[in-house]
C-alpha positions, 0 to 999 in steps of 0.5 A: 236124401232118402235113407240117410242119417245125416240129418237125424237129431239126438232127440225127438219130441212126441206130442201124444201117444205112448212115448209122449211126456203128456200128463195123461200118459202113464209112461210120461216119466219112463225113461225112453231111449232112441235107437234109430235104424235106417233100414226101417226094420229096427234091425231085428233079423237074425238069419244064420245063412245069407240070401241071394239078391241080384247076385249078392249075398245079404246077411240079416243079423240086425238083432246082434246090432241091437243087442250090442246097443242095448248092452252098451247102454247098460254098461255105460248107464246101468239102465236095466240093472237099476230099473225098479 
């Protein structure tokens, strides 16, 4: 089912690259957070007014969603205030 988060997993395994735990990766020991976004745009938009698409008003306020998720991570895990 395209566009569905129904089958998303709680964890992802990355074999290589910046997010991998490979010993060759300088960031292997870094904390990594999965913030899935089903729209493919990483929910970063912030438009003050709507746009019209096929007669419907669409708002792009994903930045607020992302900020709220990061605030929640800080509140519950202290991830950013405890950073070294």
